[in-house]
All heavy atoms as TSV, in Angstrom:
chain	resi	resn	atom	element	x	y	z
A	1	MET	N	N	38.839	-68.566	106.419
A	1	MET	CA	C	39.073	-69.590	105.418
A	1	MET	C	C	37.733	-70.173	104.933
A	1	MET	O	O	37.593	-70.491	103.763
A	1	MET	CB	C	39.972	-70.664	106.030
A	1	MET	CG	C	40.350	-71.723	105.067
A	1	MET	SD	S	41.462	-71.059	103.839
A	1	MET	CE	C	42.082	-72.519	103.124
A	2	LYS	N	N	36.804	-70.317	105.893
A	2	LYS	CA	C	35.516	-70.896	105.541
A	2	LYS	C	C	34.789	-70.021	104.523
A	2	LYS	O	O	34.236	-70.521	103.548
A	2	LYS	CB	C	34.660	-71.065	106.801
A	2	LYS	CG	C	33.309	-71.658	106.525
A	2	LYS	CD	C	32.516	-71.852	107.800
A	2	LYS	CE	C	31.178	-72.450	107.477
A	2	LYS	NZ	N	30.396	-72.751	108.646
A	3	ARG	N	N	34.821	-68.707	104.713
A	3	ARG	CA	C	34.130	-67.796	103.801
A	3	ARG	C	C	34.791	-67.793	102.424
A	3	ARG	O	O	34.111	-67.662	101.421
A	3	ARG	CB	C	34.074	-66.402	104.405
A	3	ARG	CG	C	33.188	-66.412	105.651
A	3	ARG	CD	C	32.976	-65.094	106.297
A	3	ARG	NE	N	32.371	-64.042	105.531
A	3	ARG	CZ	C	31.056	-63.877	105.361
A	3	ARG	NH1	N	30.232	-64.751	105.879
A	3	ARG	NH2	N	30.594	-62.850	104.689
A	4	LEU	N	N	36.119	-67.937	102.376
A	4	LEU	CA	C	36.817	-68.010	101.102
A	4	LEU	C	C	36.408	-69.270	100.334
A	4	LEU	O	O	36.143	-69.214	99.129
A	4	LEU	CB	C	38.330	-67.988	101.316
A	4	LEU	CG	C	39.180	-68.159	100.062
A	4	LEU	CD1	C	38.971	-66.984	99.117
A	4	LEU	CD2	C	40.634	-68.325	100.414
A	5	LEU	N	N	36.341	-70.392	101.028
A	5	LEU	CA	C	35.917	-71.637	100.382
A	5	LEU	C	C	34.478	-71.541	99.889
A	5	LEU	O	O	34.163	-72.021	98.798
A	5	LEU	CB	C	36.068	-72.812	101.340
A	5	LEU	CG	C	37.501	-73.252	101.653
A	5	LEU	CD1	C	37.492	-74.292	102.751
A	5	LEU	CD2	C	38.195	-73.775	100.418
A	6	GLU	N	N	33.619	-70.916	100.670
A	6	GLU	CA	C	32.232	-70.737	100.238
A	6	GLU	C	C	32.145	-69.831	99.015
A	6	GLU	O	O	31.388	-70.099	98.088
A	6	GLU	CB	C	31.398	-70.148	101.376
A	6	GLU	CG	C	31.127	-71.115	102.490
A	6	GLU	CD	C	30.447	-70.468	103.671
A	6	GLU	OE1	O	30.463	-69.224	103.781
A	6	GLU	OE2	O	29.899	-71.220	104.494
A	7	PHE	N	N	32.937	-68.764	98.999
A	7	PHE	CA	C	32.943	-67.851	97.855
A	7	PHE	C	C	33.453	-68.544	96.600
A	7	PHE	O	O	32.847	-68.434	95.525
A	7	PHE	CB	C	33.808	-66.624	98.181
A	7	PHE	CG	C	33.920	-65.657	97.042
A	7	PHE	CD1	C	32.830	-64.884	96.675
A	7	PHE	CD2	C	35.099	-65.524	96.340
A	7	PHE	CE1	C	32.928	-63.988	95.618
A	7	PHE	CE2	C	35.208	-64.644	95.289
A	7	PHE	CZ	C	34.116	-63.868	94.920
A	8	LEU	N	N	34.545	-69.283	96.713
A	8	LEU	CA	C	35.080	-70.012	95.559
A	8	LEU	C	C	34.107	-71.093	95.092
A	8	LEU	O	O	33.959	-71.335	93.890
A	8	LEU	CB	C	36.439	-70.614	95.901
A	8	LEU	CG	C	37.565	-69.616	96.122
A	8	LEU	CD1	C	38.824	-70.338	96.577
A	8	LEU	CD2	C	37.822	-68.797	94.869
A	9	GLY	N	N	33.433	-71.746	96.034
A	9	GLY	CA	C	32.421	-72.738	95.677
A	9	GLY	C	C	31.263	-72.110	94.931
A	9	GLY	O	O	30.773	-72.651	93.945
A	10	PHE	N	N	30.840	-70.931	95.395
A	10	PHE	CA	C	29.762	-70.223	94.722
A	10	PHE	C	C	30.165	-69.848	93.290
A	10	PHE	O	O	29.387	-70.018	92.357
A	10	PHE	CB	C	29.385	-68.967	95.517
A	10	PHE	CG	C	28.412	-68.079	94.802
A	10	PHE	CD1	C	27.080	-68.443	94.698
A	10	PHE	CD2	C	28.826	-66.893	94.224
A	10	PHE	CE1	C	26.171	-67.634	94.024
A	10	PHE	CE2	C	27.930	-66.076	93.557
A	10	PHE	CZ	C	26.599	-66.450	93.457
A	11	LEU	N	N	31.377	-69.339	93.127
A	11	LEU	CA	C	31.848	-68.985	91.778
A	11	LEU	C	C	31.921	-70.207	90.866
A	11	LEU	O	O	31.538	-70.139	89.693
A	11	LEU	CB	C	33.215	-68.313	91.854
A	11	LEU	CG	C	33.251	-66.886	92.364
A	11	LEU	CD1	C	34.683	-66.373	92.375
A	11	LEU	CD2	C	32.376	-65.993	91.513
A	12	ALA	N	N	32.401	-71.323	91.393
A	12	ALA	CA	C	32.502	-72.533	90.583
A	12	ALA	C	C	31.116	-73.029	90.158
A	12	ALA	O	O	30.908	-73.399	88.999
A	12	ALA	CB	C	33.254	-73.626	91.343
A	13	VAL	N	N	30.167	-73.029	91.077
A	13	VAL	CA	C	28.807	-73.464	90.751
A	13	VAL	C	C	28.170	-72.513	89.751
A	13	VAL	O	O	27.536	-72.942	88.774
A	13	VAL	CB	C	27.946	-73.584	92.035
A	13	VAL	CG1	C	26.477	-73.735	91.705
A	13	VAL	CG2	C	28.421	-74.759	92.874
A	14	LEU	N	N	28.358	-71.220	89.954
A	14	LEU	CA	C	27.805	-70.232	89.040
A	14	LEU	C	C	28.371	-70.404	87.627
A	14	LEU	O	O	27.615	-70.411	86.643
A	14	LEU	CB	C	28.091	-68.822	89.558
A	14	LEU	CG	C	27.541	-67.674	88.730
A	14	LEU	CD1	C	26.011	-67.682	88.791
A	14	LEU	CD2	C	28.087	-66.364	89.235
A	15	GLN	N	N	29.672	-70.586	87.502
A	15	GLN	CA	C	30.279	-70.763	86.186
A	15	GLN	C	C	29.870	-72.103	85.562
A	15	GLN	O	O	29.706	-72.198	84.345
A	15	GLN	CB	C	31.796	-70.648	86.273
A	15	GLN	CG	C	32.270	-69.251	86.516
A	15	GLN	CD	C	31.811	-68.286	85.451
A	15	GLN	OE1	O	31.897	-68.565	84.260
A	15	GLN	NE2	N	31.303	-67.153	85.872
A	16	GLY	N	N	29.698	-73.125	86.375
A	16	GLY	CA	C	29.223	-74.404	85.856
A	16	GLY	C	C	27.815	-74.305	85.297
A	16	GLY	O	O	27.515	-74.817	84.217
A	17	LEU	N	N	26.953	-73.606	86.021
A	17	LEU	CA	C	25.574	-73.427	85.562
A	17	LEU	C	C	25.507	-72.580	84.298
A	17	LEU	O	O	24.774	-72.902	83.366
A	17	LEU	CB	C	24.716	-72.810	86.658
A	17	LEU	CG	C	24.377	-73.714	87.831
A	17	LEU	CD1	C	23.645	-72.931	88.905
A	17	LEU	CD2	C	23.561	-74.900	87.377
A	18	THR	N	N	26.276	-71.486	84.262
A	18	THR	CA	C	26.243	-70.644	83.064
A	18	THR	C	C	26.849	-71.368	81.867
A	18	THR	O	O	26.422	-71.161	80.737
A	18	THR	CB	C	26.958	-69.300	83.289
A	18	THR	OG1	O	28.297	-69.536	83.698
A	18	THR	CG2	C	26.237	-68.457	84.299
A	19	GLY	N	N	27.820	-72.231	82.105
A	19	GLY	CA	C	28.376	-73.031	81.016
A	19	GLY	C	C	27.346	-73.995	80.448
A	19	GLY	O	O	27.256	-74.179	79.231
A	20	LEU	N	N	26.550	-74.604	81.319
A	20	LEU	CA	C	25.496	-75.502	80.848
A	20	LEU	C	C	24.400	-74.740	80.117
A	20	LEU	O	O	23.863	-75.218	79.109
A	20	LEU	CB	C	24.916	-76.294	82.014
A	20	LEU	CG	C	25.831	-77.361	82.598
A	20	LEU	CD1	C	25.181	-77.997	83.822
A	20	LEU	CD2	C	26.183	-78.416	81.575
A	21	VAL	N	N	24.080	-73.551	80.610
A	21	VAL	CA	C	23.091	-72.713	79.918
A	21	VAL	C	C	23.596	-72.370	78.522
A	21	VAL	O	O	22.851	-72.417	77.541
A	21	VAL	CB	C	22.781	-71.436	80.733
A	21	VAL	CG1	C	22.060	-70.412	79.899
A	21	VAL	CG2	C	21.966	-71.791	81.965
A	22	HIS	N	N	24.885	-72.056	78.414
A	22	HIS	CA	C	25.461	-71.750	77.103
A	22	HIS	C	C	25.371	-72.952	76.167
A	22	HIS	O	O	25.012	-72.810	74.997
A	22	HIS	CB	C	26.917	-71.315	77.246
A	22	HIS	CG	C	27.656	-71.262	75.945
A	22	HIS	ND1	N	27.393	-70.299	74.994
A	22	HIS	CD2	C	28.607	-72.055	75.418
A	22	HIS	CE1	C	28.168	-70.502	73.950
A	22	HIS	NE2	N	28.911	-71.563	74.190
A	23	GLU	N	N	25.690	-74.122	76.662
A	23	GLU	CA	C	25.699	-75.318	75.817
A	23	GLU	C	C	24.300	-75.727	75.363
A	23	GLU	O	O	24.110	-76.117	74.214
A	23	GLU	CB	C	26.355	-76.488	76.560
A	23	GLU	CG	C	27.835	-76.330	76.770
A	23	GLU	CD	C	28.619	-76.349	75.471
A	23	GLU	OE1	O	28.243	-77.078	74.528
A	23	GLU	OE2	O	29.620	-75.607	75.398
A	24	PHE	N	N	23.324	-75.657	76.260
A	24	PHE	CA	C	22.006	-76.184	75.939
A	24	PHE	C	C	21.001	-75.137	75.469
A	24	PHE	O	O	20.083	-75.468	74.732
A	24	PHE	CB	C	21.439	-76.952	77.135
A	24	PHE	CG	C	22.227	-78.195	77.454
A	24	PHE	CD1	C	22.858	-78.335	78.667
A	24	PHE	CD2	C	22.365	-79.204	76.522
A	24	PHE	CE1	C	23.590	-79.473	78.961
A	24	PHE	CE2	C	23.097	-80.344	76.796
A	24	PHE	CZ	C	23.711	-80.478	78.017
A	25	ALA	N	N	21.163	-73.898	75.888
A	25	ALA	CA	C	20.213	-72.860	75.484
A	25	ALA	C	C	20.779	-71.929	74.421
A	25	ALA	O	O	20.040	-71.177	73.807
A	25	ALA	CB	C	19.778	-72.045	76.703
A	26	GLY	N	N	22.097	-71.964	74.232
A	26	GLY	CA	C	22.707	-71.141	73.212
A	26	GLY	C	C	22.959	-69.704	73.628
A	26	GLY	O	O	23.370	-68.893	72.815
A	27	TRP	N	N	22.724	-69.391	74.896
A	27	TRP	CA	C	23.000	-68.029	75.368
A	27	TRP	C	C	24.506	-67.837	75.417
A	27	TRP	O	O	25.257	-68.748	75.707
A	27	TRP	CB	C	22.426	-67.792	76.742
A	27	TRP	CG	C	20.931	-67.824	76.804
A	27	TRP	CD1	C	20.066	-67.989	75.759
A	27	TRP	CD2	C	20.131	-67.720	77.970
A	27	TRP	NE1	N	18.784	-67.987	76.214
A	27	TRP	CE2	C	18.789	-67.811	77.573
A	27	TRP	CE3	C	20.421	-67.554	79.301
A	27	TRP	CZ2	C	17.744	-67.741	78.463
A	27	TRP	CZ3	C	19.382	-67.485	80.184
A	27	TRP	CH2	C	18.051	-67.576	79.769
A	28	LYS	N	N	24.955	-66.647	75.165
A	28	LYS	CA	C	26.385	-66.337	75.174
A	28	LYS	C	C	26.808	-65.854	76.561
A	28	LYS	O	O	27.115	-64.690	76.773
A	28	LYS	CB	C	26.712	-65.267	74.121
A	28	LYS	CG	C	26.291	-65.628	72.732
A	28	LYS	CD	C	27.122	-66.759	72.203
A	28	LYS	CE	C	26.756	-67.035	70.754
A	28	LYS	NZ	N	27.159	-68.299	70.294
A	29	VAL	N	N	26.827	-66.770	77.520
A	29	VAL	CA	C	27.192	-66.435	78.897
A	29	VAL	C	C	28.233	-67.429	79.389
A	29	VAL	O	O	28.405	-68.504	78.834
A	29	VAL	CB	C	25.964	-66.454	79.845
A	29	VAL	CG1	C	24.988	-65.368	79.499
A	29	VAL	CG2	C	25.286	-67.811	79.812
A	30	GLY	N	N	28.934	-67.061	80.423
A	30	GLY	CA	C	29.838	-67.977	81.088
A	30	GLY	C	C	31.282	-67.829	80.682
A	30	GLY	O	O	31.620	-67.266	79.639
A	31	LEU	N	N	32.134	-68.326	81.534
A	31	LEU	CA	C	33.565	-68.260	81.320
A	31	LEU	C	C	34.076	-69.455	80.524
A	31	LEU	O	O	35.064	-69.328	79.796
A	31	LEU	CB	C	34.266	-68.198	82.684
A	31	LEU	CG	C	35.764	-68.027	82.704
A	31	LEU	CD1	C	36.114	-66.665	82.119
A	31	LEU	CD2	C	36.284	-68.122	84.119
A	32	VAL	N	N	33.414	-70.578	80.614
A	32	VAL	CA	C	33.884	-71.800	79.958
A	32	VAL	C	C	33.953	-71.621	78.447
A	32	VAL	O	O	34.880	-72.089	77.804
A	32	VAL	CB	C	32.976	-72.997	80.336
A	32	VAL	CG1	C	33.320	-74.233	79.543
A	32	VAL	CG2	C	33.090	-73.289	81.816
A	33	ARG	N	N	33.024	-70.886	77.874
A	33	ARG	CA	C	33.011	-70.708	76.426
A	33	ARG	C	C	34.154	-69.844	75.935
A	33	ARG	O	O	34.510	-69.877	74.776
A	33	ARG	CB	C	31.685	-70.114	75.965
A	33	ARG	CG	C	31.499	-68.661	76.320
A	33	ARG	CD	C	30.172	-68.119	75.802
A	33	ARG	NE	N	30.025	-66.721	76.101
A	33	ARG	CZ	C	30.404	-65.743	75.283
A	33	ARG	NH1	N	30.923	-66.044	74.117
A	33	ARG	NH2	N	30.255	-64.489	75.635
A	34	ARG	N	N	34.761	-69.060	76.806
A	34	ARG	CA	C	35.850	-68.162	76.417
A	34	ARG	C	C	37.221	-68.822	76.456
A	34	ARG	O	O	38.192	-68.247	75.978
A	34	ARG	CB	C	35.873	-66.937	77.322
A	34	ARG	CG	C	34.648	-66.081	77.177
A	34	ARG	CD	C	34.739	-64.897	78.108
A	34	ARG	NE	N	33.555	-64.079	78.033
A	34	ARG	CZ	C	33.470	-62.982	77.297
A	34	ARG	NH1	N	34.498	-62.590	76.585
A	34	ARG	NH2	N	32.362	-62.288	77.288
A	35	ILE	N	N	37.337	-69.987	77.040
A	35	ILE	CA	C	38.628	-70.664	77.170
A	35	ILE	C	C	38.806	-71.581	75.963
A	35	ILE	O	O	38.055	-72.542	75.776
A	35	ILE	CB	C	38.705	-71.437	78.496
A	35	ILE	CG1	C	38.504	-70.476	79.661
A	35	ILE	CG2	C	40.036	-72.145	78.620
A	35	ILE	CD1	C	38.422	-71.125	81.010
A	36	ALA	N	N	39.809	-71.284	75.150
A	36	ALA	CA	C	39.963	-71.929	73.842
A	36	ALA	C	C	40.193	-73.439	73.935
A	36	ALA	O	O	39.632	-74.193	73.134
A	36	ALA	CB	C	41.111	-71.274	73.080
A	37	PHE	N	N	40.999	-73.899	74.875
A	37	PHE	CA	C	41.301	-75.325	74.908
A	37	PHE	C	C	40.137	-76.178	75.399
A	37	PHE	O	O	40.203	-77.404	75.360
A	37	PHE	CB	C	42.574	-75.623	75.713
A	37	PHE	CG	C	42.468	-75.337	77.180
A	37	PHE	CD1	C	41.982	-76.305	78.041
A	37	PHE	CD2	C	42.880	-74.130	77.697
A	37	PHE	CE1	C	41.892	-76.058	79.398
A	37	PHE	CE2	C	42.807	-73.875	79.048
A	37	PHE	CZ	C	42.308	-74.833	79.901
A	38	LEU	N	N	39.046	-75.558	75.833
A	38	LEU	CA	C	37.859	-76.308	76.251
A	38	LEU	C	C	36.826	-76.442	75.130
A	38	LEU	O	O	35.743	-76.962	75.375
A	38	LEU	CB	C	37.216	-75.641	77.468
A	38	LEU	CG	C	38.019	-75.695	78.763
A	38	LEU	CD1	C	37.301	-74.934	79.862
A	38	LEU	CD2	C	38.271	-77.120	79.186
A	39	ASP	N	N	37.164	-75.978	73.919
A	39	ASP	CA	C	36.233	-76.121	72.794
A	39	ASP	C	C	35.891	-77.589	72.588
A	39	ASP	O	O	36.766	-78.440	72.462
A	39	ASP	CB	C	36.846	-75.554	71.515
A	39	ASP	CG	C	36.785	-74.052	71.460
A	39	ASP	OD1	O	36.034	-73.470	72.252
A	39	ASP	OD2	O	37.497	-73.470	70.617
A	40	GLY	N	N	34.614	-77.875	72.580
A	40	GLY	CA	C	34.158	-79.251	72.414
A	40	GLY	C	C	33.979	-79.991	73.732
A	40	GLY	O	O	33.446	-81.092	73.744
A	41	TYR	N	N	34.465	-79.421	74.807
A	41	TYR	CA	C	34.355	-80.055	76.120
A	41	TYR	C	C	33.560	-79.192	77.097
A	41	TYR	O	O	33.739	-79.281	78.301
A	41	TYR	CB	C	35.751	-80.312	76.706
A	41	TYR	CG	C	36.583	-81.248	75.880
A	41	TYR	CD1	C	37.599	-80.762	75.058
A	41	TYR	CD2	C	36.347	-82.617	75.902
A	41	TYR	CE1	C	38.363	-81.608	74.293
A	41	TYR	CE2	C	37.103	-83.488	75.144
A	41	TYR	CZ	C	38.113	-82.973	74.336
A	41	TYR	OH	O	38.859	-83.823	73.579
A	42	GLY	N	N	32.695	-78.358	76.581
A	42	GLY	CA	C	31.967	-77.420	77.414
A	42	GLY	C	C	31.098	-78.078	78.466
A	42	GLY	O	O	31.054	-77.634	79.615
A	43	VAL	N	N	30.388	-79.132	78.083
A	43	VAL	CA	C	29.504	-79.812	79.042
A	43	VAL	C	C	30.331	-80.483	80.142
A	43	VAL	O	O	30.012	-80.359	81.331
A	43	VAL	CB	C	28.604	-80.843	78.323
A	43	VAL	CG1	C	27.803	-81.648	79.316
A	43	VAL	CG2	C	27.689	-80.147	77.341
A	44	CYS	N	N	31.395	-81.162	79.753
A	44	CYS	CA	C	32.249	-81.825	80.748
A	44	CYS	C	C	32.892	-80.811	81.686
A	44	CYS	O	O	32.950	-81.030	82.899
A	44	CYS	CB	C	33.327	-82.643	80.056
A	44	CYS	SG	S	32.693	-84.046	79.141
A	45	ALA	N	N	33.368	-79.709	81.138
A	45	ALA	CA	C	33.989	-78.670	81.971
A	45	ALA	C	C	32.963	-78.055	82.910
A	45	ALA	O	O	33.275	-77.787	84.080
A	45	ALA	CB	C	34.611	-77.605	81.085
A	46	SER	N	N	31.763	-77.829	82.435
A	46	SER	CA	C	30.728	-77.241	83.283
A	46	SER	C	C	30.314	-78.198	84.391
A	46	SER	O	O	30.135	-77.780	85.545
A	46	SER	CB	C	29.514	-76.858	82.436
A	46	SER	OG	O	29.868	-75.880	81.504
A	47	LEU	N	N	30.174	-79.466	84.073
A	47	LEU	CA	C	29.840	-80.449	85.105
A	47	LEU	C	C	30.968	-80.578	86.122
A	47	LEU	O	O	30.723	-80.722	87.325
A	47	LEU	CB	C	29.535	-81.804	84.471
A	47	LEU	CG	C	28.230	-81.875	83.682
A	47	LEU	CD1	C	28.099	-83.227	82.995
A	47	LEU	CD2	C	27.041	-81.612	84.574
A	48	THR	N	N	32.202	-80.502	85.656
A	48	THR	CA	C	33.348	-80.548	86.557
A	48	THR	C	C	33.341	-79.349	87.497
A	48	THR	O	O	33.640	-79.486	88.693
A	48	THR	CB	C	34.661	-80.595	85.753
A	48	THR	OG1	O	34.632	-81.738	84.900
A	48	THR	CG2	C	35.866	-80.654	86.658
A	49	LEU	N	N	32.988	-78.185	86.984
A	49	LEU	CA	C	32.896	-76.998	87.839
A	49	LEU	C	C	31.788	-77.154	88.878
A	49	LEU	O	O	31.947	-76.716	90.025
A	49	LEU	CB	C	32.663	-75.751	86.995
A	49	LEU	CG	C	33.893	-75.162	86.330
A	49	LEU	CD1	C	33.488	-74.086	85.338
A	49	LEU	CD2	C	34.844	-74.602	87.368
A	50	LEU	N	N	30.677	-77.762	88.496
A	50	LEU	CA	C	29.600	-77.998	89.466
A	50	LEU	C	C	30.061	-78.935	90.581
A	50	LEU	O	O	29.790	-78.696	91.762
A	50	LEU	CB	C	28.370	-78.563	88.773
A	50	LEU	CG	C	27.576	-77.584	87.928
A	50	LEU	CD1	C	26.479	-78.315	87.168
A	50	LEU	CD2	C	26.982	-76.497	88.790
A	51	VAL	N	N	30.755	-80.001	90.218
A	51	VAL	CA	C	31.266	-80.950	91.221
A	51	VAL	C	C	32.308	-80.275	92.102
A	51	VAL	O	O	32.307	-80.453	93.330
A	51	VAL	CB	C	31.839	-82.206	90.531
A	51	VAL	CG1	C	32.579	-83.088	91.511
A	51	VAL	CG2	C	30.726	-82.982	89.844
A	52	LEU	N	N	33.188	-79.480	91.494
A	52	LEU	CA	C	34.196	-78.757	92.269
A	52	LEU	C	C	33.541	-77.789	93.250
A	52	LEU	O	O	33.960	-77.682	94.401
A	52	LEU	CB	C	35.137	-77.993	91.331
A	52	LEU	CG	C	36.168	-77.091	91.992
A	52	LEU	CD1	C	37.163	-77.919	92.777
A	52	LEU	CD2	C	36.859	-76.245	90.953
A	53	GLY	N	N	32.508	-77.103	92.803
A	53	GLY	CA	C	31.787	-76.194	93.693
A	53	GLY	C	C	31.168	-76.929	94.869
A	53	GLY	O	O	31.228	-76.469	96.007
A	54	GLY	N	N	30.576	-78.082	94.597
A	54	GLY	CA	C	30.021	-78.890	95.685
A	54	GLY	C	C	31.092	-79.352	96.662
A	54	GLY	O	O	30.876	-79.348	97.884
A	55	ALA	N	N	32.251	-79.719	96.136
A	55	ALA	CA	C	33.350	-80.140	97.006
A	55	ALA	C	C	33.862	-78.971	97.845
A	55	ALA	O	O	34.204	-79.144	99.030
A	55	ALA	CB	C	34.483	-80.722	96.173
A	56	LEU	N	N	33.908	-77.790	97.261
A	56	LEU	CA	C	34.345	-76.617	98.023
A	56	LEU	C	C	33.344	-76.266	99.115
A	56	LEU	O	O	33.737	-75.892	100.231
A	56	LEU	CB	C	34.562	-75.426	97.087
A	56	LEU	CG	C	35.825	-75.496	96.227
A	56	LEU	CD1	C	35.785	-74.414	95.160
A	56	LEU	CD2	C	37.065	-75.373	97.084
A	57	PHE	N	N	32.053	-76.387	98.821
A	57	PHE	CA	C	31.045	-76.164	99.863
A	57	PHE	C	C	31.167	-77.196	100.980
A	57	PHE	O	O	31.034	-76.864	102.160
A	57	PHE	CB	C	29.638	-76.194	99.281
A	57	PHE	CG	C	29.216	-74.913	98.625
A	57	PHE	CD1	C	28.712	-74.924	97.341
A	57	PHE	CD2	C	29.313	-73.705	99.284
A	57	PHE	CE1	C	28.316	-73.748	96.726
A	57	PHE	CE2	C	28.922	-72.523	98.681
A	57	PHE	CZ	C	28.422	-72.548	97.406
A	58	ALA	N	N	31.427	-78.452	100.625
A	58	ALA	CA	C	31.588	-79.494	101.642
A	58	ALA	C	C	32.829	-79.227	102.495
A	58	ALA	O	O	32.804	-79.421	103.713
A	58	ALA	CB	C	31.682	-80.862	100.976
A	59	ALA	N	N	33.911	-78.772	101.853
A	59	ALA	CA	C	35.123	-78.450	102.606
A	59	ALA	C	C	34.882	-77.266	103.530
A	59	ALA	O	O	35.371	-77.245	104.668
A	59	ALA	CB	C	36.266	-78.149	101.643
A	60	ALA	N	N	34.131	-76.281	103.060
A	60	ALA	CA	C	33.822	-75.126	103.905
A	60	ALA	C	C	32.967	-75.534	105.091
A	60	ALA	O	O	33.147	-75.023	106.199
A	60	ALA	CB	C	33.107	-74.056	103.080
A	61	GLU	N	N	32.063	-76.440	104.876
A	61	GLU	CA	C	31.186	-76.900	105.960
A	61	GLU	C	C	31.957	-77.686	107.010
A	61	GLU	O	O	31.618	-77.650	108.191
A	61	GLU	CB	C	30.056	-77.758	105.382
A	61	GLU	CG	C	28.951	-78.048	106.342
A	61	GLU	CD	C	28.211	-76.790	106.798
A	61	GLU	OE1	O	28.101	-75.848	106.001
A	61	GLU	OE2	O	27.754	-76.775	107.952
A	62	SER	N	N	32.998	-78.375	106.594
A	62	SER	CA	C	33.770	-79.174	107.548
A	62	SER	C	C	34.731	-78.335	108.389
A	62	SER	O	O	35.236	-78.803	109.399
A	62	SER	CB	C	34.555	-80.267	106.808
A	62	SER	OG	O	35.619	-79.684	106.074
A	63	ARG	N	N	34.974	-77.078	107.950
A	63	ARG	CA	C	35.850	-76.183	108.707
A	63	ARG	C	C	35.095	-75.651	109.921
A	63	ARG	O	O	33.885	-75.456	109.880
A	63	ARG	CB	C	36.293	-74.996	107.844
A	63	ARG	CG	C	36.974	-75.361	106.564
A	63	ARG	CD	C	38.277	-76.018	106.744
A	63	ARG	NE	N	39.246	-75.052	107.239
A	63	ARG	CZ	C	40.517	-75.376	107.482
A	63	ARG	NH1	N	40.926	-76.581	107.254
A	63	ARG	NH2	N	41.341	-74.476	107.926
A	64	ARG	N	N	35.842	-75.385	110.970
A	64	ARG	CA	C	35.228	-74.751	112.151
A	64	ARG	C	C	34.838	-73.339	111.799
A	64	ARG	O	O	35.557	-72.653	111.088
A	64	ARG	CB	C	36.206	-74.722	113.310
A	64	ARG	CG	C	36.537	-76.071	113.872
A	64	ARG	CD	C	37.406	-75.883	115.050
A	64	ARG	NE	N	38.580	-75.069	114.645
A	64	ARG	CZ	C	39.761	-75.134	115.214
A	64	ARG	NH1	N	39.959	-75.968	116.186
A	64	ARG	NH2	N	40.755	-74.374	114.804
A	65	SER	N	N	33.723	-72.896	112.311
A	65	SER	CA	C	33.338	-71.505	112.062
A	65	SER	C	C	34.183	-70.576	112.930
A	65	SER	O	O	34.462	-70.856	114.088
A	65	SER	CB	C	31.858	-71.290	112.324
A	65	SER	OG	O	31.478	-71.840	113.543
A	66	ALA	N	N	34.595	-69.479	112.321
A	66	ALA	CA	C	35.497	-68.557	113.016
A	66	ALA	C	C	34.744	-67.526	113.815
A	66	ALA	O	O	33.661	-67.197	113.656
A	66	ALA	CB	C	36.399	-67.861	112.008
């Protein structure tokens, strides 16, 4: 379970970072830009993904190692 939480946290942080790169640098990367209902909310969605990733890492750290 711990490794799954770490993997999901890594994906969330990665997508949050690529979303911010897309918003501020104009590169065409990331999953956030492909989701239609997030148009105009890219920065907020990317920051939310970063926070979610941090929370998933914290949850993984609190789990006992198997």
